[in-house]
C-alpha positions as CSV (number, residue, x, y, z in Angstrom):
1,X,0.0,0.0,0.1
2,X,1.2,3.4,-0.8
3,X,0.2,7.1,-0.3
4,X,1.4,9.9,-2.5
5,X,1.8,13.5,-1.6
6,X,3.4,16.4,-3.2
7,X,6.2,16.3,-0.6
8,X,6.8,12.6,-0.1
9,X,5.5,9.1,-0.7
10,X,4.5,6.6,2.0
11,X,4.7,2.8,1.6
12,X,3.6,0.1,4.0
13,X,6.1,-2.7,3.7
14,X,7.0,-5.8,5.8
15,X,10.4,-5.0,7.7
16,X,12.3,-7.7,9.5
17,X,13.0,-7.6,13.2
18,X,12.7,-4.3,15.1
19,X,12.8,-1.9,12.2
20,X,9.8,0.4,12.5
21,X,10.4,2.7,9.5
22,X,12.9,4.2,7.2
23,X,13.2,7.2,4.9
24,X,15.3,7.5,1.8
25,X,15.6,9.9,-1.2
26,X,15.3,8.7,-4.7
27,X,17.7,9.7,-7.5
28,X,15.8,13.0,-8.0
29,X,15.9,13.8,-4.2
30,X,12.2,13.0,-3.6
31,X,11.6,11.3,-0.3
32,X,9.9,8.0,0.3
33,X,8.9,7.0,3.7
34,X,8.6,3.2,4.4
35,X,6.5,2.1,7.5
36,X,6.5,-1.5,8.8
37,X,3.2,-2.9,8.0
38,X,3.0,-5.1,11.2
39,X,3.0,-2.1,13.5
40,X,-0.2,-1.2,15.3
41,X,-2.0,2.1,14.1
42,X,-0.5,4.3,16.9
43,X,3.0,2.9,16.4
44,X,2.7,3.6,12.6
45,X,1.8,7.1,13.4
46,X,4.8,7.6,15.6
47,X,7.1,6.0,13.2
48,X,5.7,8.2,10.4
49,X,6.3,11.3,12.6
50,X,9.8,10.3,13.4
51,X,10.7,10.0,9.7
52,X,9.1,13.3,8.9
53,X,11.3,15.0,11.5
54,X,14.3,13.6,9.6
55,X,13.0,15.3,6.5
56,X,12.3,18.5,8.4
57,X,15.7,18.7,10.0
58,X,17.4,17.9,6.5
59,X,19.3,14.9,8.1
60,X,20.2,13.7,4.6
61,X,22.3,16.8,4.0
62,X,24.6,17.0,7.1
63,X,27.7,15.3,8.2
64,X,26.3,13.6,11.3
65,X,26.5,9.8,11.8
66,X,23.3,7.8,11.9
67,X,23.8,7.4,15.7
68,X,23.9,11.2,16.1
69,X,20.9,11.7,13.8
70,X,18.8,9.2,15.8
71,X,19.6,10.7,19.2
């Protein structure tokens, strides 16, 4: 399942283990947010909001490590 927006795309996908969500930029720089489809609705919302914060902070365009970005 996917949701398209002018600013990003959202996909519900099966992630392994404890991965709740991820965001990545395509070759044109357009963001896609991937949410683990086994999460409960409230956990999906929190995971989505977490990934949106990465986009709002421009985390793709800084020199921070993943660990720094996630804290």
